[in-house]
C-alpha positions in Angstrom: 11.8 -5.7 15.0 15.6 -5.3 14.9 16.3 -8.8 13.7 13.5 -9.1 11.1 14.9 -10.1 7.8 13.3 -9.6 4.4 12.7 -13.4 4.2 11.0 -13.4 7.7 8.8 -10.5 6.8 7.8 -12.2 3.5 7.1 -15.4 5.3 4.8 -13.7 7.8 3.1 -11.8 4.9 2.5 -15.0 3.0 1.1 -16.7 6.1 -1.4 -13.9 6.6 -2.5 -13.9 3.0 -3.1 -17.7 3.4 -4.9 -17.2 6.7 -7.4 -14.6 5.4 -8.1 -16.5 2.2 -6.5 -14.3 -0.3 -4.1 -16.9 -1.8 -6.7 -18.8 -3.9 -7.9 -15.6 -5.5 -4.6 -14.6 -6.9 -2.5 -15.9 -9.8 1.2 -16.7 -9.0 2.2 -13.3 -10.4 -0.5 -11.4 -8.5 0.4 -13.1 -5.3 4.0 -12.1 -5.7 2.9 -8.5 -6.2 0.7 -8.5 -3.1 3.3 -10.1 -1.0 5.9 -7.6 -2.1 3.5 -4.7 -1.3 3.0 -6.1 2.2 6.8 -6.5 2.8 7.4 -3.0 1.6 4.7 -1.5 3.8 6.0 -3.3 6.8 9.6 -2.2 6.2 8.4 1.4 5.8 6.6 1.2 9.1 9.5 -0.3 10.9 12.0 2.3 9.5 9.9 5.5 10.1 11.2 7.7 12.9 8.6 7.9 15.6 9.4 11.5 16.5 12.2 14.0 15.9 15.4 12.6 17.3 13.6 9.4 18.4 13.9 5.8 17.5 12.3 3.8 14.8 10.5 0.5 15.6 13.5 -1.3 14.0 15.7 0.2 16.7 13.7 -1.2 19.6 15.2 -4.5 21.0 13.3 -7.4 22.4 14.5 -6.6 26.0 13.0 -3.0 25.8 9.5 -3.8 24.9 6.3 -5.6 25.8 3.9 -6.8 23.0 0.2 -7.1 23.7 0.6 -6.1 27.3 -2.6 -7.2 29.1 -4.1 -5.0 31.9 -7.0 -5.0 34.3 -8.0 -1.9 36.2 -10.6 -1.7 38.9 -13.5 0.7 38.4 -15.8 2.1 41.0 -14.2 0.6 44.1 -15.0 3.7 46.1 -18.3 5.3 46.7 -19.0 6.2 43.1 -19.2 4.2 39.9 -18.0 5.4 36.5 -20.5 7.5 34.6 -20.2 9.3 31.3 -20.7 12.7 33.1 -17.9 12.0 35.6 -15.6 10.9 32.8 -16.4 14.0 30.7 -15.7 16.2 33.6 -12.1 15.0 33.8 -11.5 16.3 30.2 -13.5 19.4 30.8 -11.6 20.4 33.9 -8.2 19.5 32.3 -8.4 20.7 28.7 -5.4 20.8 26.4 -2.5 22.5 27.9 1.2 22.2 28.0 2.9 19.8 27.5 0.1 18.8 25.2 -2.2 20.7 22.9 -3.6 17.7 21.1 -7.0 17.3 22.7 -9.9 19.2 21.0 -11.6 21.7 23.4 -15.1 20.2 22.8 -14.0 16.5 23.4 -15.6 16.5 26.8 -19.0 17.1 25.2 -18.5 14.0 23.0 -17.7 11.9 26.0 -20.8 13.1 27.7 -22.9 11.7 24.8 -21.4 8.1 25.2 -24.1 5.5 25.8 -23.1 3.4 28.8 -24.6 2.9 32.3 -22.7 3.4 35.5 -19.8 1.0 35.7 -18.3 -1.0 38.5 -15.9 -3.9 38.2 -12.9 -4.1 36.0 -11.6 -2.7 32.7 -9.6 -5.2 30.7 -7.5 -4.5 27.6 -4.4 -5.1 25.7 -1.8 -2.5 24.7 -0.3 -3.2 21.3 3.2 -2.2 22.3 5.0 -0.7 25.3 8.6 0.1 24.9 11.4 1.9 26.7 13.9 4.3 25.0 16.3 6.7 26.7 14.9 6.0 30.1 11.3 6.9 29.0 8.3 4.5 28.5 5.9 4.8 25.6 2.5 3.4 24.7 2.1 2.4 21.0 -1.1 1.5 19.2 -1.2 0.5 15.5 -4.0 1.8 13.4 -4.8 0.6 9.9 -7.7 3.1 9.4 -8.1 4.3 5.9 -8.0 8.1 5.9 -7.2 8.5 2.2 -5.2 7.1 -0.8 -2.2 9.4 -0.3 0.3 9.9 2.5 -0.7 13.5 2.8 -4.1 12.3 3.9 -2.5 11.1 7.2 -1.3 14.5 8.4 -1.8 15.8 12.0 -5.3 17.3 11.4 -6.6 14.1 9.8 -5.3 11.9 12.5 -6.7 14.2 15.3 -10.1 14.1 13.6 -10.0 10.2 13.5 -8.9 10.1 17.1 -11.8 12.3 18.1 -14.5 10.5 16.1 -13.4 7.0 17.1 -12.8 7.9 20.7 -9.1 7.0 20.5 -8.4 9.9 22.7 -10.2 8.1 25.5 -8.6 4.8 24.6 -5.1 6.0 24.9 -5.7 7.8 28.2 -6.9 4.5 29.6 -3.8 2.8 28.1 -1.5 5.5 29.6 -3.1 5.2 33.0 -2.7 1.4 32.9 1.0 1.6 32.1 1.5 4.4 34.6 0.1 2.3 37.4 2.1 -0.8 36.3 5.3 1.2 36.3 4.6 2.7 39.7 4.6 -0.8 41.1 7.3 -2.3 39.0 10.0 0.4 38.6 11.7 1.7 41.7 11.6 5.5 41.9 9.1 5.8 39.0 7.5 9.2 38.5 5.1 10.0 35.6 6.8 13.3 34.6 10.2 11.8 34.6 9.7 8.4 33.2 6.6 8.4 31.0 7.5 9.4 27.5 4.0 9.6 25.9 1.6 7.9 23.6 2.2 7.1 19.9 -0.7 6.1 17.6 0.8 4.8 14.3 -1.5 5.1 11.3 0.6 2.7 9.3 -0.8 3.6 5.9 0.7 7.0 6.2 4.1 6.0 7.6 7.2 6.3 5.4 10.8 7.2 6.3 10.8 10.1 3.8 7.3 11.4 4.6 6.9 14.9 6.0 7.2 15.2 9.7 4.1 14.0 11.5 2.5 12.0 8.7 1.1 8.7 10.1 2.5 9.3 13.6 0.4 10.9 16.3 2.1 11.8 19.6 0.8 13.1 22.9 2.0 13.1 26.5 -1.2 13.7 28.6 -0.7 16.2 31.4 -0.2 14.8 34.8 -3.2 16.6 36.3 -5.5 15.0 33.8 -4.1 11.6 34.4 -4.5 11.9 38.1 -8.0 13.1 37.8 -8.9 10.2 35.5 -7.4 7.8 38.0 -9.5 9.3 40.8 -12.7 9.0 38.7 -12.0 5.4 37.8 -11.3 4.6 41.5 -14.8 5.9 42.4 -13.4 8.7 44.6 -14.2 12.4 44.6 -17.5 14.3 44.6 -20.4 13.7 42.4 -20.3 15.2 38.9 
């Protein structure tokens, strides 16, 4: 991010236009306009503060990040497999509370309506970006969801609604748990409360350096009790629920 020049961003933009078949459909002038739009959008994303007093993506050096961090987590190694009822109970027993008030009170009910059978085995995934800043580690996920044609359409309430409807709340809790377990093995003296900074979901269409605070950037640090309960349920431990 820090070393990306305008020329490099333009070259990547052109490569993607070619890859997805847009180039033949544009005149030379139209192609230049589209490429310039992509470059501008990428620069705006890179230069938007991620939270008050926090870094921008452009401030994050290569030595402080992992891109597309792959993880595998065992599920149901204990007596119990993962069911939607046991998963929902984690969020019902640990609703929004300090330091986070982001989770909707009724989200557990939505989880209980998920359609999957009891799971045993492994969960595999990739986290878009993990980075360290000021001694804290963060999970980042990029979202290109279209919430509206204006930056004001990407405010906190709109983002929370999309997070609930698309089950991104569940997604980022799994990402956070994966990173938490990775850091517990990799970083000497690691403690969640001291070293885990939180989760950032970047709705890039709403991001701009001059946008009102919160537009396009969703942040939460899930409470430790909820994270530990989720880990217990994935492990297959605990009573039946």
